[in-house]
N, C-alpha and C positions, 0 to 999 in steps of 0.2 A: 782228901787229895793234897793237903798242904805238905804233909810229910813225904820225903823222898825215900825210896827204897832202892837197893841194888846200885848198879853202875850208872855211867853217864847217860846211856840211851834211855834207861828207865826214868831217870830224873827229868831229862829234857822232854820226853814224850808226855809224862804226867803234867808238867808245867804247860805244855802246848794244849793238852786236852782241857785243862782248867782255864787257861787264858781265853780260849775261843769257845768255851762252853760246848765242846764236842759231845760229851757224854755226861748225863746227870745220874745215871744208875738205873738198871732194870731194862735197858734197851735190847732189842733183837738186832744184831749187827752181822751183815754179810762182809766177809773179808775177801778181797780179791787177791789171789795168790798165783803168781806166775811160776813159782819155784825158785826164783832168783833170791839173792841175799836180802834185799830190801823187804820184799813181801813175806819171806819166811821169818825174818826178824819181827815184822809187824804182827804176824799171826801168833808167834811165840809170846810176844809181849802182851797182846790182848788176851791170850789164853791164860796167862799168869794173873792178869788183872781181873778176869771174869768173875771169880768167886767173890772178890772184894766188892765189885760194883754190880753184882748180880746180872752180868751180861749173858745173853744167849747167843752163841756164835754159830755161823755157818760159813763154809768155805766155797768159793767160786773159782773155777779155772777154765780158761778157754784154750783148747788145743788148736792153735792156728795152722798147724800142719806145714808151716813154712820150712822147717828144718827136718822134715821127714821123720826118721826113726828117733832122732833126738827130741822132737816135739812130743812124740808119743811117750817117750821116757819121762819127759817133764810132767805130763799128765798123770802118769802112774806114780811118780814121786809125790806129787801133791795129794793124790788120793790116799796113799799110804800114810803121809804125814797127818792128814785129817783123821784117819782111822786110829792112829796111835794116840791122838788127843781126844778121841771119843766124840768127834764132831761130824755133823752131817756135811756132805759135800755134793757139789753139782759140777760135773766135768762135761763141758760142751765141746764138740768137735766141729770146726768150720774150715773149709778150704778157702783160706783168705786170698791166696793167689788168684783163684778163680772168681773171687768176689771183688777184687780190687777195683776193676773198672778203669776206664781210660783216664790217664793223667794222675793216677793215685798210686803211690808206692805200696808194696805189700805191708810194710811196717806201719804206714799211715792208715791203711785199710784195717790192719789188725787192731790198732788202737780204737778206731771208731766202732768196729764190729764187737770188740770186747766190751766197750762201754755200753753199747745198746743191749747186748745179751746180759751183762751184769745188772743193769737197771731193770730189765724185764724179770730176771730171776728174783731180784730184791723185792719187786712188787708182788710177785706170786708167793714168795715166802713170808711176806708181811713184815719186811725189815723196817726198823726205825732209822737205821744208819747204814751206810756203805763205806767201809774203810779201805783205803788204797795206800800203797807204800811209797809215795813220793817223799824224797829227802831234800835237805838243803842243797846237796850237789845238783839234784834235778832242777831246783829253783835257779841256781846260778847258770846251769847249762841252758835252760829255757830262755833266760834273760839274754844271754849272749847270742843264742840262735836268732832271737827276734831282732836284736841289733843288726845282725848280719842280713837278715831277710828284709828288714825295714818294717818298723812298727811304731805306732804312736803311743800315747800314754797308756791306752787300754792294753796294748800288747806287752809293753815293757814292764807292767806291774806284775807280771808273772803268774804263778800258780796260787790260787787262793787256798788258805788252810781249810776253809769250809765252802762247799759249793752245793747248796741245797742239802740233800741227804748225804752227800759225799763228804767224808772227813779224812784228814791227812795227819794222823798223830805224829808221824816222823818228819814233818816238814822242817823242823828246827834241828834235826839230827844229821850229822855228816856221815859220809860213807865209812870213815874209819870208826865212827861210833857203832855202826852196824856190824862191821867186821869184828870189833872187840867184843861186842855183845854176843854174837854167835859163837865166838871162840870160848868165852866164859861159860856159856850155856851148853857147850859141846853139841851144837846143832849144825848139821850140814845143809848146804843149799846147792842148787844147780847153777851152772855157769852157761850163759848163752854166747856161743862163739861169734854170732853176728854183731855183738857189742864191740868187737875189735875190727870190724870191717869199715874202712875209711870211705866207702861209697856213700855212707849216710852222714848227713850234716851233724846230727847230734854226736856221733862218734868222733868226727873231726874236731868239734868243739871240745869234747871231753879229753881226747888223746893228744891234741896238738895245740889248740888255742889256750886252754886253761893252764897247761904246764908252762907255756910261754909266759903268761901273766905271773904265775907263781915264781918262776925263775928270776923275773925282773923285779917283782915287788914283794915277794914273800908270800907264805901261806895265808897270811891275814887278809890278803886282797880278796879272797873268796868271801870272807865274812863282811868285808866292806860292801861288796856287790849285793850280798843277801840283805844287808840293812837298807841299801838303796832301794831294793825291790819292795821291802816292807813300807818304806816311805812313799814310794810311787803308788802302792796299793791303796793307801789312805786317800791320796789325791784322785786315784781312779774311781774309788767308791763315790766321791762327790760328783765327779764329771759324768760317770755313768748315770747317776740319778738325773742330772740335767739333760743328758742325751735321751734317756728314755722318756722323760716328760715331753721333750721336743718332738720325739717320734710319735707319741700319742697325739700331738697336735697336728703334725704334718703328714702322718702316714696312715694308711689303711692296709689291711691284709685281706686279700680276695683269693680264696682257695689256696693255691700254692704260689701266689705272687704278692709282693709288697709294693704298693704304690706310694710314692712320695710327691706331695704337692710342690711343684718346682718354685712357685713364688714364695711359699713359706720357707723353703730351703734357702733361697737367695736372701731372705730377710735375716737369716742367722749369721753369726760370726763364722769365719772360715773354720775355726776349731770346732765349734758346735755342729756346724754342717757336716763335717767329717765324722763327728761322733754319732750323728743320726744315721749316716750311711753305714757305719760299723754295726750299730744296733739293728738296722734293717737286715743286714746280712746275717746277723746272729739269729734273727727271728726266722729267716728263710732257711738257714742251714745251722740249726742249733747244735748239732753234734760234730760239725766240721771245724777245722782250725780257723781262727779268726782271719779276716781279710787283711792282707798286707798293706803297708802304707802306700806303695806304688799304685795298687789297684784302687784304693780309696781316692787318691789324688787324681787318677785318671777319670773316675766317675765324676768328680767335682769339675774338672777342667774340660773334659771332652763330652760329657753327657749333660750335666746340669747346665753348662754354659753353651752346649752345642745346639744345633737346629733340630727340629723334630725329625725323628728317624735315626739320629745319632746313636750308635750302639758300640759297646765294647764287650769282649768275651772275658769272663771271670773264671776262676777255678771251679771245680766240681760241676762242670757242664752247665754253667750258669751264665746269664747275659744281663747286662744293665743297658737300658734303652730309654731314650727320651721319646715319650709318646704324647705329643702335644703339650698339655699343661702338667703332665706327670713325668716323673722318673720312675721306671719300673724295673725291679729286680725279679727275675723269674728263671726257672729251668729253661735251658736252651732246647727248643723244639726242633726235631728233624724237619728239614724243609720238605713240604709236601710237593710232589711233582705237579707241574702246572696242569690245569684241566685239559684233557685231550680234546681235539676238535671232533665234534659229533654232528651228524646231520639231524635236523629237526623237521619232521614232516608236519603238515597241517591238514587235517587234524592229526595229532600224535603227541608223544611225550618221550623224554629221554631221562634215564636215571644217571645222576652224577655222583661222584665220590661223596661219602658222608651221608648217604641215604637221602640226598636231595633229588627231587623230581621236578623237571621243567616241562610244563604242558602248554600246547598251543592249539587253539581252535577258533573258528569263526562264530560270532554271536550277532544277533540282530541289534540294530542301533538302540532299540528300546531296552535292551538288556545291559547296555553300558551304564555302569554305576561306579562313580569314584567315591570311595570311602576313606581315602587316606591310607589304604593298606599298601605298603611298599612292595608287597609280594605279588600284587596283581596289577597288571598294566594293560591298556588298550591302545593298539596301533592301527594305522590306516590299513585297509584290507588288501591293497594292491601291491603288497610287497612281492618281490620276485622269489619264487620257491625253487629249490628247498632252502630253508634257513639253515644256518650253522650255529653251533654253540661252541665256544672255546674260552680259555682263560685270557686275562689281560696280557698284552705284549708291549714291549718298549715302543714308544712312539705313537701308541694309540691316541686318536683324537675323536671327539664327537661334539655335538651341539646340544648341551643339556636343555631340557624342556624349559622354555621361557627365556632362553639366552640367545641373542641374535648372532652369535659368533662361535666358532669352534674353540674348544679348550683341550689341553692335554688331559688324558684320563688320570694320569698321576696327580696333577694339580687338583682335579676334582676330588680325588680320594683324600688328599691332604686337607682341602678346605672342609670336607665333611668328617674329618677326624677319624678316618677308618684306619685302624692299626695296620702297620705294614705287613705283619704276619698273616693278616686276614685277606689282603688284597689279591693274593695269587689265586685264591679259590672263588673269586666272584665270577659267576657265569656271564659271559658277554654274548648276546644274541646278534648275529651278523646277517646282513643281506649283501652278498658279494663282499666288497671291501669296506662296507659302511656299517657302523654300529647302529643297531636298532634300539636295543635296550641294555643298559647296565643293570642286570637283573637284581631286583631288590632295592635299587637306588634311584635310577632316573632314565626316562625315555629320551631318545634323541628328538629334538624339536621338529625335525623334518618328517618324522613318522607319526605325528599326533593325528588323531581322528579329525577329519574335516566336516564342515556343516553338511556337505553334499553326500557324505558317505552313508549308505543305507545299512551297512554292517561294519563290524570292526574285528580285528584280530586280537583275541584275548590271550595274553601270556601270563602264566601263573607259576610261582614257585611254591613247592610244598614238600612234604616228607613222605617217603614210601611207607606203606603200611598204614 
């Protein structure tokens, strides 16, 4: 690998491969090809390199269908290119616009869907490496985009030359290197007209902001920015190591939620605290763009330092919420409608949402047995019928068993650390306007069984079936 062959792109790409240990020889490599100049140059370069390094190549293309007929022609172009090189190809078609989801642009969705399908194909094909065509221009554009959007050290450090199996051999090559290489090799590429549309931030950075920098400071300013990104990447590597170690100490992952111990967060320096929040986001949303500086700051200032129940909305239909001693990042759940008001006969039962059944019946005093099961309660038998069951309402008060005064139901939930998202679905058993039982939690003291009672009203929560 020490000797350079061909023109500037070949030499730069070879040095990059060697510098970052991207390829040792003999690997199976999936090459992601959009049909644009960068990816076509990458495929052509790797195909020329393959005999020397004993590489086995395969081509991947996602037809995102965003540009209609042009997208289909891109797919056909890539397939023909792979066939001319004698390479296996996988062309996948996905309606990205229909898959974008709320708050996500088609371009952003295309990037994520492309990456997911690319990695899935690489795994099925048994790839050792996945090559993508990011260039030095992409690095500069990404850096300036993140400056505009707001990003900490992690964001400003840009695109890594190697990310797991993903390698970027052209990351030190400029766009003019790509154009010169394709011209010398007499290789054509497709052009994406959406790259000229100023509705997208990357295009505005590429077409307006960078030319402004170049006109004021000369073409060399791009290389200055690229070197700054490389320097920040070294610092990022160290900081990410510290942040990940702190996350292991302060955080736990439960299903699709990340819980951060609030006290352990507060014990960290502000910089490391924010690093932990970014790492937590990355664990929850590994394929999504990193969390912007403003969102990270809001979590620190409004959730970590907020009172229990404090919450903020995040991108990708996600929420950060203080839940007593934890800060929780989770997908935003659609609000369940409050429990409807249902009449409960005695004896009788009602089925509630979620397959919950609430049963009421009279039992003899000798059958009353308290075993600490919160799903079974016994009340005095002379309650006025029929009982009603409903969800909690603002202003609800009751007298918890053993407490000589009334309390707000909301305060009771808070003291018992019941997450806010679960409170709406707690069944409340009512006699007229009075709470008899906060089902599964506490009987009202005024309805406890008396010494003189010869029988009791048994209330029980269970599951249907």
